N, C-alpha and C positions, 0 to 999 in steps of 0.2 A: 743561206736562208735566214730571214729575219722573222722572229715570232714575238707578237705582243699580246696575243689572246690565248687562253687556255680552254679547250673544249669542255673540260670537266667543270668549269665555272660558268658556263653559258646556260641560262635557264631554258632557252628554246631548244627542244630536241632537234629541230630542223637545222638551226644554226650550228649546233654541236656536230651534226653529221657533215655539214659543209666544211667546217674547220678541220675535222678529222680527215676527210677525203682530200682536201686541198693540201694539208700538211704532208700526207702520204705521197701525193703527186709531186710536191716540191722536193721531197727527199729523193724520189726516183729521178727527177730532172737533174738534181745536183750530182747524183751518181753517174748520170750519162755525160757529165762534163759539159753542161750547157755554158755557152759564152755570153758575153754582154751583147745587148741589142745593137744592131747596126742602124744605119740611118735610112734604110730602104723603107718606102711606104707601100710595100706590096700587100696583097690581101693577107698573107700569113702574118706579116708584121702588124697589120691593123688588128687582126684577131688576137694576137698575143697582147697587144696594148689594151684592147677592150677587156680581155679577161683580167688583166692586172687592175684596171680601173674598177671593174665591178666587184672585185674581191678585196679592194684596198682596206675596207673597214675591218677585215679580219686580221690585219696586221701582218700578212704574209706576202712577200714578194714571190708571186706565183711562178713566173716563167719568163724565159728570154725568147727572143724571136728564133734564134738558131735551135734552141732546145725544143721549142714548139714545132718548128718545121721538121726536125729530125724524127720526132715521135709521131707526128701526123703522117709523115710519109711511110713510116713502118707499120702503121695501124692496119692499112689495107681495107678499111671499112668506112668509106666516106658517108654512107647513109647512117650508120651507127653513130659516127662522130657528129653529124648534123643534128640527129635526134637528141643526143646527149647534151650538145651545146644549147639546144632549145630548153632542155630540162633545167640546166644550170641557170639560164636566164629567168625561167618561170619560177623556180624555187626562190631565187633572190627577190623576185617581184611580189611573191605571195607567201612569205614566211608564215604568217599567222594562219593562212588557209591550210598549209601543209601540217602545221602543228595540230590544227583541229581535225584534219583527216586522220592523222596518226592515232589520235585518241578515239576516233570513230570506229576503228577496227575492233572486231569482237573478241580477238584472242591474242595472246602473246606471240604466237607463231607468226601471225599476219604482221604484227608490228615489227618483228625481227626481219621479215622479208622486206617490209617497207623501208626500214633503216638501211639494209643492205642495198636495195635497189637505188635509193637516193645516193648513197656513198659511191657505189659503182658508177652510176651515170655522171655524177659530178666529176669524178676522177677521169672518166672516159672523155669528157669534154676537154680535159687538160692533157692527157697522155695517151689517148686512143685505147686500143685493145689491151695495153699493158695494165689497164685498170682491173682486169679480171685476175691478174696476178696479185695486185694489192688487195682486192676484195673478191675472193673466189666465189663462184656461184654455188648455190645450195647443192647442185648435182655436179660431181666432178667429171672431167672429161674422160678419165680412166673408166669410171663406171658406165658412162654413156657409150664409150667405145665397146664395152663388153656387150651392151644391148645390141649394138649394130652388128657385132660379130655373131651373136646368136641369131639375129635375123638373117644374116648371110647364109647360115646353115639351114634356114627354113625356106630358102628361095628355090623355086622350081621354075626355071626359065625367067620370065619377067614377073612372075607372081610369087607373093610371099604367103605361106601358110602360117598364120599366127592367130592365137586365141580363138581357134575354131572358125576363122574367116580366111577367105582366099582373096588377096588384095594386090592389085597392081598399082604401085605408087612409089614415091621415093622412100628409101629406108628411114630417113630422118622423120618424115611425116608420119610414118607408121610407128616409129619408136615414140614420138611425142604423144600421138593420139591414142594408140592402142596399147602399147607396152607401159609407158609411164602414166597414161591416163591423165593428161594435163588438164582436162576439163572436168575433173571429178574432185570433190572434196568429201572424203568418206564420212558418211553419217550426217552430213550437213547440206551439201549441194551435189546431188547426184540424180541421174535419171532413174526412174522407178517403173516397175511393170505397169503397163497400160497407159502411160503418159504420152502426151504429144510434144514433140521436140522440134524446134526450128534451128536448123544448122545453117547459119548465115556465113558463107565463105567456105564451101564444102571441099574445095580443091579437087581431089580425085575420089572423094567419097569414103576415105578411110575412117574419118570421124563419124560420118553418117552411119556406116555399118557398125561401128562401135556403139553408137547410140541405139541402133536397132537391136543389138544383142541385149542391151540393158532394159529396154522397154518391153521387149517380147512381142509375141504375135498379136497381143491385144492393144499394142501401142501404135504410134504413127510418127514418122520422121519426114519432115519437109526440108530438102536440101536446096539451098540457093547458091548457084555458081554462075557468074556472068560470062566467063570465058568459054566459048563454045567447045573448044577441044577438051577442056577439063570437064565440062558437063557431060560430054560423050564418055569420058573415062569413068565418071561417076556411074553412068547408066550401065556401062560394061561391067563394072565391079558389082553392081546390084544384081545383074543377070547371072554373074559368075557364082553368086551365093544363093541362087534360087533353090527352094526346097529345104531350107534350114529353119523353117518355122519362124522366119523373120516377119516383122510387121510390114505394112505398106510403107515404102520409101518413095516419096515423090521427088523427082529431080526437076527443079525450076531453073532454066537457063536465063536468068534475069538478075539484074543488080538490085540491091536493097539500099534505100536512102531515105531522106527526110520527106520525100514526096513521091508521088507516082507521075511518070512521064517518060522522059528520055535523058540520056547523059552520054558522056564520052569516056573512053577508057584508053589508058596507055599501059603497056606491059614492059617491065624491065627485064624479063627473061628468067628470073629466079623463081623457085617454087613459091607460089602465093603472092607474087609481086605485081598483081593487077591493081592499078590505082584508078579510082573512079573520080572523074571531074564532074561535079553536079552542075552541068550546064547543058545547053541543047546539044543533041547528038543523035546517033542512029542506034544506040543501045537502049533497050527497054529497061525501065527502073520502076520499082514499086515500093511503097511504104508498107511496113508490117501491118499497120492498122488497116490499110486498104485491103491487103491480102487476106487478113483474118476475116474481115467483114464480108468479102465477096466469095471466099472459098467454102464457107459454111462448115469450118472445122470444129466449131463449138467452143473450144477453149485451148489455151496454150499453157503448158506446164514448165517448159524449160526453153530458154533461148541461149544459144551459143553464138558469139560473133568473133570472127577473125578476118577482117576485110581491109587490111593494110592502111589504117588511119581513117577510114570512113565510119568507124564505130559510132562516133558522136552523132553523125547524121542519121544513121540507122536507128539509134536510140531515140532521137527526136521524132522520127516517124513511127515509133512504137509506143508512144506515150500512153495512148488510150488502152492498148493491150496490156501494158505493164500495170497501169493503175487498176484495171478491171480484174485481171487474173493473178497478179502478184507472182509471175513465173519465177522460178529459180534462174539466175543469170550467171553466165560464165563469159566474160568479156575481155578480149585481148587489150592490153593497156600499155603497149610499149612502142608503138609506131611513131606517134607524134610526141614531142618533148613534154607537152602538158597533158598527155592522155590521162595519167593517173588522177590528177586533180580534177580535170574537166569531166571525165566519165563518172567518177565517184560522185561529184556534185550533181550531175544530171540524174543519176539513179536515186540519190537520197531526196532530191526535190520531187521526183515522180512518186516515190513511196517512202516517206520518212521512217516507216517501220522496218525497212530492210536492215538486216545485219550484214556488214561488209567483212570480207575475208580476202587475203592476198596469197597467191601461190606462185612458185617459179620452179619448174621441173626441167630445166635446161642448163647445160654447162656454159652457155653463152649469154649475151645480154638480151637475146630474143626470148619470147614466150612467157612473159609475165602475164598472169591472168587475174582479173578482178572478179570475185564471186559475190553474189548477193542472194539472200533468202529471208523469208519471214518465218516466225514461229507459227502463227496461225494465218494461213493463206486465205484471207477473206475474198469472196467473189461477189461482185455486185452486178446488176443488170445493165448499168449505164456508165460505169467507170467514174 
C-alpha cells in the first residue's frame, strides 16, 4: 500500500473520512493477499480500475482486480454494494456539499453518525460487508440478537406480544420499529398525544401500531402500503389490537409519489423490498399534498417514510404540506447512494428552519434515518 496523504492534515471532514475509510480497506485487502491486476477487461476488472482512478488523488493504491473480486464475492449483498458504490461516487463528486451537510446537523451525535455512515459506505464500496468489521455499527449484532431472542420468547404462534401490542410481522421489523424505536429521537422528534401521523411505507403495520400507541386515542395514523398482501396484514394487525384505546388507523393500499396517478411496482421478495417505478401502470399512486387536500384531515404533525428509494419523490409530492405544517420528519436515507445528500437538501429547501438529526439503530448498513424538526412549528393557511 502506498500512502501520500494524511487524513489528519486534510481540512475537509469529508475527504478525511474518505481517506480513513480507504486506508482501512486497503489494509484489509493487503491482509487478504490480493495479487496484481490481470489483463482481463471483465466488469470486475473495470470496477476495480474505476475505483483506483477515482481515488488516485488520495495517494492510495486502493485495490487489485483479484482482491476486489474475492471480497465482492464474499460480501453476499449486491444491493448494498451497489448503493455504497453510488455513495462513493456521489461523495467524491460533491465534497463541498457533504461538508456543508455535516455542519448542518444540530448535534455532535448526528455528526458522529454521519462520519460513521460515510466511512462505512465508502469502505463497503471497496470491501463489501467486511466494512462493518472495519467500522462497526452503533448497535452491535450481539445486542441486536438479544432483542430478537427476547422477541422469540414473546411469540405466540405467528403473533408477537410486545410493548402492549399484538403484531404479526417479521421479528426484525418489530425489533427495529417497536423495540429499538428507530423512528424516534427522544425529546426532539417524537409522536405526541393527539397528533396526526403519516406512516409512508407501513409494511405489516408494526410501525403504524407503534405510532398509534404514541399519539393515543385522540390522535390519528394514516398508513400507506402499496403491496396488497402487506396492506391486508396491516389491517389484520389493526383489528388484532382493537379495544386498546388506540386512535383511528386508516390503511391506504396505495403508493405515494411526486404526483397522483398510476405507477408500476416490482418486488424483490425481501421485507420492504417493493420498488416503485414512477411511470404508467396499474397501481394507484397519490401525492401527500393531494391526499391531505382531499381527505380533510386538517393538519399533519409527523411524517415517516421508508419506501425503498422513493423517498425523494414522496418528499417532492409533499412540499406544500411540509411548508404549511412543518411536520416532524423521520425519513429513511440509505437505499440510494446519494439519499443522504439529496433528501437533506430537499428538506432544507422546503423549510430552511428545520433542524437536522441523524440516527442509526441497526447492526447492519440498513436503517439510517434522517430526522427534521423546527423549534416553533409555524402554521400558515396557504403554505
